[in-house]
N, C-alpha and C positions, 0 to 999 in steps of 0.2 A: 673407416675413414683413414686416409693416409696419415702416417706418423707426423708429417709436417703440420698437420692441422691441429695437433695437440699443443697446449701451452708449452713453451720451451722450458726444459729442465735446467737450463744453464743459469737462470735467474735465481739469485740467492734471496732477493726481496721481492715481494709482490708489487712492484712499481705500478703495473697496470691496474692493480686493485686499489692502490692508494690514490691514484690520480682523481677518481671520482669524488674523493672527500672534499677537495677544494671546490670542485664543481657543485657538489651538494650544498655547501655553505653559500656559494654565490647564488645558486638557484633559490635557496630558502630565503636569503636576504631580499631577493627580488619579490618573493611572495610578501614579505613583511612591508616592503615599500608600497606595494599595490594597495595595502590596507589603509594607508594614510595619504594617498595621492589621487583620490577620486574627485576630479574637477566638478562633477555634477553635484557633489555633496556640498550644501551651503556652508557647512561648518568644517570642511576638510582642513583648512589652515589651522584650526584650533586643536586638531587631533595630535596627540603626542606620538612621534614615531615609535614603533615597536622595537624592542631590543632583545638580544639573546643574553641569558644569564651566563656569564663567562665561566663560572665554576662548573655549571652543569654541562656546558659545551665541551669543556676540557675533559670531563669524565666520559662523555660520548665519543670524543675523538680517540681516547685510549681504548675504549671498548670496541670501536669500529676497527682500529688497527689490528687488535687481537683477533677479531672475527674474520677480517679480510685475510690476514695471514694464514689462519686455519683453512679458510676457503681455498686459498692458493695452493696450500700443501695437499688438500683433498683433491684438487684438480690434477695435480701431478701423479697422484696414485689412482686417478679415475674412480674416486669413492664418493663423489658428490651425490647427495640424495635430494631430489626435487619433490617436495610434498604439495606443490600447488598444481591443481588440476589443469591449468592452462599449459603445463609442461609435462603432462602425464603420458604422452604417446611414446612409442618406441623410437620415433625419429629423434626426439630430444635426447633420450637416453643413449642412443648409439653414436652421437656426435659430441665428443668432449668439448669442443670449442663452443657449440651452442648451449651445452649444459652449463658451462662456466658463465657464459653471458647471462643466461637465465638466473643462475644462482647469485651473480653479482647484482643483477637488477633487483631481486628480492631483498638482498641485504641493504641496498641503497634505499629502497622503499621503506623498509622497516626503520631505518635510521632517520629518514626524513620525518616520519611520524613521531619518532622519539624527540626530534628537535623541536616539535611543536610544544612539548612540555618544558623546553628550556626558554621559551619566550616569556618575557615579563609582561603578562597580560591577564585580564580577567578570564573566568571560565568560558564565557560565551565567545570571546574573541579567539580563545584557543580552540573551541569547537569549530569555529568557522575556518580557522587555519587548517585544522585537521581535515575538514571536508574538502578544502581546496587542494591540499596535498594528496588526498585520496583520488581526486579526479585527475590530477597530474600524473600520479603513479600509474593509475589504470590506463591512461592514454599512452604512456611511453613504454608499455610492456613490449619486449621484443617479439612476442607472439602476434602483435598487431601489424608488423611490417613484413612484407613478403620476403625480402632478402635475408631476414633474421629468423624466419620461421621455417625450420627444416621439414616440418610435416607438410606445410603448404608447398614448399619447393619440391619435395619428393612427389607429391601428387601431380604437380605441373609437369614434371619430367615423365612420369609414368603415363600420363594422359596425352602426351605430346602437345601440351599447352591448352587442351580443351577446358581444364578446370579454370584457367585464367580467363578464357573467353566466356565461360558460363558465369564467372564471378563478375565480369564487367556487365553482362546482361542483367544479373541480379541487382547490381548497383544502379543501373539506369532505371530499372523497374521501381526501386525504392525511392529514387530521386523524384520520379514522376508521381508516386503515391504520397510522398511527403513524410514517410517514416520508415525506419528499419523494419524489415519483415521478421517477426518472431515465429511465425507459423505460415503454413500455406493457406492464405485467406480465401483463395479461390474455391476451396472445397466446402466452405461453410455458407449457410444462408439461414437467417433468423426465421423460424417457423418451419424449416425443412429438416435441419439436423441439430439445431440448438433452439431453446425455447419451445419445447414440444408439448408441454402439458396442456391438455385440451381445456378450453374455457371460452368466455365471452367478455368483451369490453362492455361494461354495464353503466359507465359514466365517463364523460370527458368534458374538459374545458380547455382553455388555451395552455394550461400549466401541466396537465397530466391526464392520463386515462386510468381508470380503475378496472382491473380485470378480476372477474370471479371464475374460479376453476371448477370444472365439472367434477362431481364426486366420483370416487372409485370404490365406494362401498354402499351397501343398502342403508346403513345408518350413519349419521354424522352427529357430532356433538352440537348441542343447541347454541353455544356461544361461538360465533365466527372468529376467524383469525385474520388480522390485517397485517401485512408485511410492508414496511417502509424501507426500501433499499436506498443506498446513497445516491444523491442527485448528481454526483460527479461521474456516475457510470450508468449503465443500462441494467434494468432489473434482472436480466436473464443470467447474471452470475448465480442467482438462486435457482435457475432452471436451465442448466446446460444440456445435459443428456439425461434420459430417464434414470440411468444408474447412479448419477451423482447430483440429482436435483433435490434440493432441500424442500422446494415447493411440492414436488410430487410425493416426497416422503411424508410431508404433513397431510396432504390430501389422502394418501393411502392409509394413514392412521386415523382417518375419520374426522379431520378438521375441515370445516367449510372455509376455504382459503381465498383471500383477496390480496392483490398486490398493487402497489402504486407503480405505474409505468410513466416515468417523467418525460416531459417533452424535451427535445434537444433544441435549446433556445437559438433563435435567429434574431434579426434586428428588431422584430416586433416585441421581443421580450427583453430588450436591452435596458429597460428601466425597472425591471422586477427587483423587489427587495426581499429580505428575510421575512418581514411581516407578510408579504404577498404569498410566499411559499407556505407559511404557517396557515394563513387564513384560507387560501384558495386550493391548497393541496391537502395538508395533513388533517386539518379540522374538517374539511369537506369529505375526505376519505373516511374518516371516523363516522361522520353523519350518514353517509351512504351505506357503509357496512352495517351500521345499526339498523337502518331501514330494511335493507334486503334480508339481513339475517333475522329480522324481527326480534331483536334482543337489545335491551337497554344497555347492557354492558358487553364488551367484546374483549378478546385477547389481542395484544398488539406486539409486534416485533420491529425493532429498528436495527439496521446494520450500518456501522461506521457513521458517517455524517447523517445518515437516515435516522440513526438512534438519537443524535443530537437534536435534529428537527422534531422527532417524535416526543422527546423529553420536554422540549420547549412548548410544544402544542399542549401537552398534558399539564404543564405548568400554567399556561393561559387558562385552561378549563378549570384547574383547581382554584385559581384566583376567583373564578366565577361561582365556586361552590359545586362544580361538576366533577364527578369521578367516573368517566365512561369506560374505563378498562378494568377487567377482572384480574388481568395479569399483564406485566410488562416484561419483555425480553430485550436485552441490549447486547448486541454482538460487536466486539471490538469497537466500542464507542467511547468517545471523549465527552465527559460532562464536566470533569475537573481538568483544566488545561495546564496544570502546573508543570507537567512533564509531557512535552510534545515530541520527544524523540529527535530524530535527525532533522525533522522539518523546522526545528527551532532555529537552525542556522540561517534561515531565510527571514525570520520575523524580528523586526525591531521598529521603533517609532518612525524612522525615516522611510523604511520600506512600506509601512502601512500608510503613511501620509502620501507617498507616491501613488499608491493604488487608489486612495481616496480622491486625489486630484485627477488621476487618469479616468476614473469612472464618475466624476462629479456630474456629468451630463449624460450618463448612461454609457453603454458599451457592453461588449462581451469578452469574457475571459476565455481564450481559445482552448478548446479541449485538447488539441494537438500539443500546445505548449505545456499544458498541465501534465499530459501523459509523458512527455519527454522529461519533465522535471522529476516525476516519480521514477522513471527508468534510471535516471542518473543517481538516485539514492542508492542503487545497487549496480554500479557501472559495469563491473566485470560480468555479472550474471545477465543483465538486461540490456546491455549495449554492446560491449566489445566482443562478447561471446558470439553474437550474431554477425558482427562485422567480419570476424575471422572466418567463421563457417560459410557465410553467404558470399563474401567477396574474394577472400584470399584462397579458399578451398573450392569455391564454386559449387557449394552444396545448397540444395533447396531445403528449407526448414520443414520438418514433418508436421502434419496436421495435429493441432492441439486446441481443443475447444476453449480452455481457459485463456490461452494466449490470444486467440481470436477475439474473445470478449475484451481482453486488455487493450487490444488495438482499436476497438470500436469506440472512439472517444466521444465525449459530449462537452458542449460549451456550458458556461455558467454566466448568468447575468452579472455584469460588473458591480453594480451597487450591492447586490447580495454578497458577493465575494469580499468586497472591501469591508462591509459591516461585520461579516463573520471573522475576518482577520483581526479587526480592531477589538471587538467585544469578547471574542472567544480566545483566540490565540495570543493576542497581546495583553489584554487586560484581565482575562479569566473571570468574567463577571457572571457567567451562568450559574456558578456554584454559590454565589453570594445572595442570600435572601434580599429581595427588593432592589438589587443593583441594576437589573435590566427591566425595561418595559417593552413588551411585545404585544401587538394588537390591542394597545391601550391598557394592558394589565401588567402590574408589577409581579415578577416571577419569584416564586419560592418553591423549589423542587421538593423540599422536605414535606410539602403539603400534598404530594401525590401519595395516595394511600395504598395503591395496588402493590401486591407482592412482586418482587423483581428478580428475574433470572439474569445474571450478569456473566457474560463469557468473555475471556481474554485469551489471546494466543501468546504462548511463552516467548516466541522469537519474533514477535511483531515489531517492525521498525517504524511503523506509521502510528500505531496506537500502542505504545510500550505496555507491557503486561502490568506494571505497577500503576500506570495511568488508567487502565481499564478497571483495576481493582479499586482505585480511588472512589469510584461511584458508590461503593458499599458504605462510604462515610457520609454520603449525601442523602440517599433515600432512607427513610426512617421506618418503613414497613418491613414485612418479612422478606428475607433475601436468600438467594442461593448464588454462590460464586463458583464458577468452574473454569479451570485453566486447561487449555488444550496445547498440544505440541504444535510445532511449525509456526508459520507466519500469518500475516494479515488475511490472506485469501485461502491458502492451502490448509490452514488450521480450521477454518470455518467450513469449507467445502470438503468434507471428509466423511463420506457415507459409511455406514456400518458394514456393508457388504465388502468393502475394500480391505477391512481388517488392518488398517494402517494406523500408525501413531498411537498416542495414549492421551488420556486426560486425567486431571487431578480433581478430587472432590474432598470435602471435609464433612464429617458428621456433626461438627459443632455448629451451633446457630449464632455464635458470636463472631465478630469481625474486628480483629485488632487494627490499629491505625496504619500499620504497614504491612505490605504483602508478605514479607518473610515470616511474620507472626502467623499468618494464615497458612503458609506453606508448611510450617512446622507441624501443623495438626492435620495436614492433608494426606491422602494416599493415592498412589498411581493406579489407574484402571486402564487396562489395555483396550485399544480400539477407540472408535468415535464417541463423541459426546452427544450425538443426535438422540440416541435412545434415552439417555439421562434426561435430556430436555423434554422428550415426548412424555416420559413418566411424570415429570414435574408439571407440564402444561395440562395434562389430563385432569389434574386436581381442580383446575379453574375453568374447565371447558363446559361444565354443565352435564346434563343427562343426555344419553343417545336419543335421537329423534329420527324420523324418516327422512332420508336424503331427498333434496329437492329434485324434481324431474327436469327442471331447466333453470338457467341462471337469470338473475335480475328479479324484478317484481313489477307491479303495475305502474309504479312511479318511475323506476329506473329500468328501462327495458334494454335488452341486448342491442348493441350497436354494430358490432362486427366480431368475428372470431378472434380469439387470442392467437398470436401475441399482439395484434393491433397495429395501427399505422405508426404510432409515435416512436416505438422502439426501432423501427426500420429507418428512421431519418438519420442520415450521416452528417458529420461535420462538413 
């Protein structure tokens, strides 16, 4: 780049670096104002304006000036090091002015977050401010703007503008489909290259289809396995491709496997409640699995909110004196909602009341809205990364089965959603014996007698690892806790053949009240947790018996091949 594009060496003070400090304070004070000026809030006038701690602010100002001065001097010697992957390409490294802009942006973003801790406010308000600042900082990255992104500009020049043309086409396509493309969705089709495990739908009602998968071995365990995936997504996260399918892995290991395939609610389901989902889905799925499997007890697995629903259903049955499961597996599941991670910034009394009023007469929580909310929990990875690549660089995202599933959104019945927010996220009643009544029964999860396998992902931002561990304090029977590497989905969908990541186990049968006490006695094991679970599950699966030649039975006959109709319904 020409010498004139470098920062001028004649300046003795980094004035251009210090100018943003005043702007940062002004911007941050605007954030503070917005937290007590919401006209829609009935008590807005009673909220005390937020203030900055003058002493902490002064300390931050001194630190900022010192850091900015060093950054300026580094720019003069061209020794700035950018450690953020948004600025990792050669194009950023080769242009001193772009490198300085990026470095200054990172410094400003860091100090905006530090200013959150200078606000005189409670912990939850600070968390909300931090989330708002994170969104603002992610939005204003120089990488998001074509004139400031040297990598995108270079590509535009080298392609004679074709990358810009392609980017506009990508933008138009995404506007028409209603969401940012994370993968090439055109190459995927449910039942053709995802959700491939063979089986039959053996039961359906307006709420769900139950799929029984065909055995892959001559012998199967006598106790069938029922999987309850989250109702906010489609079941095939557990059955993407054969090589990363947890369902196929269970079938291949001799388990007669069933899965709940939730309906994608439309207006005829707009009044469905939590009780409806327990009665007409989970309890019914248990009953049908028992009948087809010809077994009084079954093994059951719940994933995410599917685990919360399954725990609730088993609590209902326990209150009736019934213990239908030989073992219970919970994957990244909240039962104790004391720590709900980053989602806590959205939950308070006013927000829950708003949802209760919104859905008082029924309605649907849009799957697309929910998917966008989850994406913005990690804005750089799940939003702006694709904006830059798709629109500024004109690139087409590569095919990726997990991201295709992530874009295949599902609605939720509004009354169910509002009840879930109130009783679980806000008031945390599920863990309290007798505090919740579901299907006419007072719940006490400590009355569930089955041994429990509890899995949590160490880097999960939706179900924090200590929140997953908290379930060990609620269930009173035999327990095994396993901690996996990575996040909410990647930690779970980690087949042994990939030889990726690690998991942690403990030989001790005791469970301290806090996670760190358990971690202290744990050991790291390379690779997937799946085989550990298979070994544990086999203890409760009964003896091997002849595999069935067909799915279903005389009462519940096959209705259609897997994956069935329900999973194909789009929002």
